[in-house]
ROLOFI-402443 format. One record per residue: x, y, z of N, C-alpha, C in turn; chain; residue in one letter. Coordinates in nm, 4 decimals. Atoms other than C-alpha are relative to their C-alpha. Layout:
R;X;Y;Z;X;Y;Z;X;Y;Z;A;A
...
This chain:
R;0.1069;-0.0705;0.0686;10.9101;3.3715;10.8145;-0.0974;0.0615;0.0996;A;Q
R;0.0921;-0.0514;-0.1012;10.6839;3.4058;11.1175;0.0633;0.1194;0.0712;A;L
R;-0.0675;-0.1095;-0.0692;10.9405;3.6226;11.2941;-0.0015;0.1267;-0.0848;A;R
R;0.0007;-0.1168;0.0897;10.9636;3.8520;10.9893;-0.1383;0.0641;-0.0033;A;R
R;0.1368;-0.0527;0.0021;10.5850;3.8875;10.9744;-0.0319;0.0709;0.1309;A;A
R;0.0261;-0.0626;-0.1290;10.5661;3.9638;11.3474;0.0768;0.1310;0.0130;A;Q
R;-0.0781;-0.1244;-0.0025;10.8441;4.2219;11.3135;-0.0692;0.1090;-0.0806;A;E
R;0.0696;-0.0983;0.0833;10.6575;4.3943;11.0306;-0.1270;0.0501;0.0680;A;L
R;0.1230;-0.0396;-0.0682;10.3327;4.3926;11.2254;0.0304;0.0887;0.1200;A;L
R;-0.0338;-0.0758;-0.1196;10.5079;4.5321;11.5324;0.0520;0.1399;-0.0307;A;A
R;-0.0661;-0.1285;0.0240;10.6999;4.8177;11.3691;-0.0760;0.0937;-0.0931;A;V
R;0.0714;-0.0863;0.0938;10.4628;4.9464;11.1029;-0.1094;0.0770;0.0725;A;M
R;0.0996;-0.0851;-0.0652;10.2444;5.2359;11.2108;-0.1409;-0.0508;-0.0277;A;A
R;0.1299;0.0571;0.0366;9.9470;5.0889;11.0263;0.0236;-0.1431;-0.0439;A;R
R;-0.0154;0.1413;0.0349;9.8877;4.7213;10.9652;0.0210;-0.0179;-0.1496;A;S
R;-0.0184;0.0293;0.1419;10.0292;4.5985;10.6368;-0.1073;-0.0981;-0.0467;A;P
R;0.0989;0.0931;0.0529;9.8029;4.3995;10.4087;0.0507;-0.1433;0.0142;A;S
R;-0.0367;0.1409;-0.0034;9.7966;4.0219;10.4251;0.0865;-0.0332;-0.1215;A;I
R;-0.0778;0.0266;0.1216;9.9257;4.0186;10.0670;0.1444;0.0471;0.0157;A;A
R;-0.1357;-0.0521;-0.0201;10.2254;4.2347;10.1635;0.0785;-0.0876;0.0966;A;A
R;-0.0670;0.0889;-0.0949;10.3072;4.0161;10.4615;0.0347;-0.1334;-0.0655;A;L
R;-0.0230;0.1271;0.0683;10.2712;3.7028;10.2517;0.1177;0.0111;-0.0967;A;A
R;-0.1122;-0.0212;0.0922;10.5069;3.8451;9.9877;0.1326;0.0025;0.0744;A;R
R;-0.1229;-0.0080;-0.0800;10.7667;3.9237;10.2558;0.0456;-0.1387;0.0459;A;E
R;-0.0301;0.1358;-0.0471;10.7463;3.5603;10.3654;0.0056;-0.1012;-0.1141;A;C
R;-0.0044;0.0867;0.1196;10.7465;3.4220;10.0088;-0.1087;-0.1069;0.0024;A;C
R;0.1154;0.0899;-0.0041;10.4021;3.2662;10.0548;-0.1190;0.0671;-0.0662;A;L
R;0.1272;-0.0545;0.0440;10.0599;3.3075;9.9036;-0.0782;0.0472;0.1219;A;G
R;0.0764;-0.0562;-0.1117;9.8046;3.4931;10.1164;-0.0637;-0.1075;0.0872;A;S
R;0.0655;0.1063;-0.0759;9.6099;3.1827;10.2173;0.0994;-0.0834;0.0796;A;G
R;-0.1029;0.0790;-0.0682;9.9227;2.9849;10.3019;0.0608;0.0794;0.1154;A;A
R;-0.0556;-0.0834;-0.1062;10.0578;3.2777;10.5013;-0.0915;0.0020;0.1222;A;F
R;0.0945;-0.0068;-0.1119;9.7422;3.3123;10.7135;-0.0051;-0.1344;0.0727;A;V
R;0.0039;0.1323;-0.0637;9.7267;2.9362;10.7757;0.1261;-0.0249;0.0830;A;R
R;-0.1259;0.0199;-0.0723;10.0944;2.9274;10.8763;0.0060;0.0887;0.1246;A;A
R;-0.0019;-0.0925;-0.1135;10.0573;3.2326;11.1025;-0.0909;-0.0512;0.1111;A;F
R;0.0951;0.0513;-0.0987;9.7505;3.0890;11.2760;0.0537;-0.1283;0.0641;A;V
R;-0.0554;0.1239;-0.0543;9.9189;2.7492;11.3146;0.1121;0.0286;0.0994;A;A
R;-0.1148;-0.0312;-0.0854;10.2252;2.9108;11.4714;-0.0374;0.0810;0.1240;A;A
R;0.0315;-0.0909;-0.1110;10.0556;3.1692;11.6949;-0.1341;-0.0277;0.0665;A;T
R;0.1333;0.0256;-0.0534;9.7009;3.0439;11.7460;-0.0984;0.1119;-0.0261;A;G
R;0.0875;-0.1139;0.0287;9.5577;3.3700;11.6136;0.0341;0.0591;-0.1359;A;T
R;-0.0235;-0.0623;0.1298;9.5263;3.5726;11.2949;0.1018;0.1127;0.0128;A;S
R;-0.0951;-0.1117;-0.0060;9.7837;3.8387;11.2026;-0.0622;0.1281;0.0560;A;P
R;0.0616;-0.1233;-0.0465;9.5361;4.1197;11.2682;-0.0358;-0.0050;0.1485;A;Y
R;0.0274;0.0132;-0.1434;9.4304;3.9862;11.6081;0.1313;0.0089;0.0777;A;V
R;-0.1317;-0.0064;-0.0642;9.7980;3.9401;11.6979;0.0457;0.1451;0.0091;A;W
R;-0.0385;-0.1410;0.0038;9.8676;4.3003;11.5945;-0.0840;0.0820;0.0983;A;R
R;0.0881;-0.0730;-0.0903;9.5658;4.4317;11.7857;0.0382;-0.0259;0.1458;A;S
R;-0.0426;0.0334;-0.1360;9.6745;4.2465;12.1003;0.1288;0.0732;0.0362;A;D
R;-0.1255;-0.0708;-0.0212;10.0217;4.3982;12.0640;-0.0253;0.1491;0.0247;A;L
R;0.0336;-0.1414;-0.0162;9.8748;4.7479;12.0259;-0.0640;0.0267;0.1364;A;Q
R;0.0675;-0.0175;-0.1288;9.6529;4.7052;12.3327;0.1006;-0.0123;0.1143;A;I
R;-0.1018;0.0149;-0.1052;9.9447;4.5822;12.5441;0.0895;0.1229;0.0074;A;E
R;-0.0806;-0.1223;0.0017;10.1510;4.8829;12.4349;-0.0784;0.1157;0.0616;A;R
R;0.0833;-0.1062;-0.0568;9.8628;5.1157;12.5200;-0.0088;-0.0147;0.1514;A;A
R;0.0059;0.0222;-0.1445;9.8330;4.9567;12.8657;0.1284;0.0475;0.0674;A;K
R;-0.1280;-0.0458;-0.0559;10.2029;5.0192;12.9282;0.0026;0.1526;0.0088;A;E
R;-0.0046;-0.1460;0.0055;10.1714;5.3812;12.8227;-0.1027;0.0662;0.0916;A;L
R;0.1015;-0.0548;-0.0899;9.8556;5.4355;13.0278;0.0519;0.0101;0.1431;A;L
R;-0.0622;-0.0100;-0.1318;10.0738;5.3820;13.3339;0.0837;0.1252;0.0163;A;G
R;-0.0761;-0.1256;-0.0036;10.2486;5.7094;13.2481;-0.0991;0.1162;-0.0003;A;M
R;0.1065;-0.1013;-0.0100;10.0159;5.9827;13.3756;0.0250;0.1274;-0.0793;A;P
R;-0.0288;-0.1210;0.0763;10.1931;6.2568;13.1793;-0.0352;-0.0140;-0.1481;A;D
R;0.0351;0.0227;0.1414;10.0925;6.0988;12.8451;-0.1507;0.0165;-0.0190;A;R
R;0.1425;-0.0157;0.0297;9.7597;6.2023;12.6928;-0.0499;-0.1252;-0.0719;A;T
R;0.0595;0.1140;0.0689;9.5194;5.9433;12.5541;0.0265;0.0104;-0.1504;A;I
R;-0.0277;-0.0179;0.1437;9.5667;6.0923;12.2053;0.1433;-0.0393;-0.0327;A;A
R;-0.1406;0.0359;0.0193;9.9444;6.0560;12.2364;0.0186;-0.1510;0.0104;A;D
R;-0.0084;0.1455;-0.0186;9.9051;5.6987;12.3625;-0.0584;-0.0715;-0.1209;A;I
R;0.0612;0.0609;0.1192;9.6760;5.6176;12.0703;0.0995;-0.0016;-0.1152;A;A
R;-0.0973;-0.0074;0.1105;9.9341;5.7361;11.8166;0.1217;-0.0889;0.0259;A;R
R;-0.1186;0.0785;-0.0338;10.2251;5.5719;11.9982;-0.0260;-0.1504;-0.0032;A;A
R;0.0382;0.1419;0.0032;10.0346;5.2423;12.0039;-0.0395;-0.0468;-0.1392;A;S
R;0.0317;0.0379;0.1372;9.9648;5.2478;11.6313;-0.1441;0.0184;-0.0413;A;G
R;0.1390;-0.0283;0.0356;9.6032;5.3628;11.6366;-0.0062;0.1342;-0.0721;A;F
R;0.0150;-0.1237;0.0774;9.4828;5.6367;11.4033;-0.0343;0.1186;0.0896;A;A
R;0.0437;-0.1083;-0.0875;9.3242;5.8385;11.6833;-0.0558;-0.0589;0.1292;A;D
R;0.0567;0.0421;-0.1285;9.1678;5.8276;12.0293;-0.1208;-0.0913;-0.0164;A;E
R;0.1226;0.0779;0.0191;8.8390;5.6914;11.8991;0.0320;-0.1442;-0.0386;A;A
R;-0.0370;0.1359;0.0397;9.0047;5.3932;11.7323;0.0582;-0.0760;0.1187;A;E
R;-0.0546;0.0634;-0.1212;9.2026;5.3200;12.0505;-0.1128;-0.0369;0.0952;A;L
R;0.1079;0.0259;-0.0952;8.8904;5.3496;12.2631;-0.0845;-0.1198;-0.0426;A;E
R;0.0804;0.1131;0.0481;8.6887;5.1092;12.0441;0.0742;-0.1316;0.0219;A;R
R;-0.0784;0.1236;-0.0137;8.9679;4.8498;12.0408;0.0229;-0.0335;0.1470;A;A
R;-0.0285;0.0227;-0.1419;9.0432;4.8945;12.4118;-0.1231;-0.0544;0.0712;A;F
R;0.1246;0.0487;-0.0603;8.6794;4.8497;12.5150;-0.0253;-0.1446;-0.0422;A;I
R;0.0210;0.1360;0.0494;8.6544;4.5401;12.2972;0.0932;-0.0983;0.0709;A;K
R;-0.0989;0.0897;-0.0599;8.9708;4.3929;12.4521;-0.0120;-0.0109;0.1518;A;A
R;-0.0052;-0.0016;-0.1463;8.9259;4.4934;12.8165;-0.1345;0.0213;0.0683;A;T
R;0.1299;-0.0286;-0.0594;8.5638;4.5923;12.8695;-0.0083;0.1368;0.0653;A;G
R;0.0019;-0.1349;-0.0565;8.6590;4.9446;12.9777;0.0756;0.0962;-0.0897;A;M
R;-0.0691;-0.1013;0.0797;8.7774;5.2705;12.8281;0.1454;0.0118;0.0479;A;T
R;-0.1373;-0.0221;-0.0445;9.1478;5.3595;12.8370;0.0085;0.0887;0.1246;A;P
R;-0.0004;-0.0891;-0.1159;9.0721;5.6400;13.0836;-0.0400;-0.0752;0.1259;A;T
R;0.0422;0.0791;-0.1161;8.8844;5.4054;13.3178;0.1077;-0.1000;0.0399;A;N
R;-0.1074;0.0959;-0.0293;9.1640;5.1480;13.2888;0.1151;0.0708;0.0705;A;W
R;-0.1101;-0.0777;-0.0592;9.4211;5.4152;13.3732;-0.0272;0.0306;0.1477;A;R
R;0.0341;-0.0424;-0.1356;9.2379;5.5227;13.6884;-0.0731;-0.1057;0.0813;A;Y
R;0.0693;0.1060;-0.0752;9.0994;5.1877;13.8026;0.0595;-0.0111;0.1393;A;R
R;-0.0445;0.0082;-0.1410;9.1224;5.1280;14.1746;0.0841;-0.1244;0.0244;A;A
C-alpha cells in the first residue's frame, strides 16, 4: 500500500488528494496518513515536496535547462512555486543553488 501511494505521489504532475491516495490503498484518510507517517516518518505532502526538490536539484545541474522548465519537470506549477518551495527547503533560490561556489 505504501509503495502504491509513493508511486502515485511520484508520477502525478500535481499531488493527489489524501482521500484519493487512501482510496487507492483501501484505507480511510486518517488511517492512510497514520500508516504513511509510521512507514516514512513524514506526511505524504512533505514526502512529495522532498521528492520534487530533489528532482529540481538534479535538473539544476543541467545548465541548458531553464528554471521554468525545471519547475514544470519537477511537478511545480511555475517558477514562483518552485522558488518558494526551494527556498523553504534549502535556504536559497534555485538560481543561487545552481551557481553556488
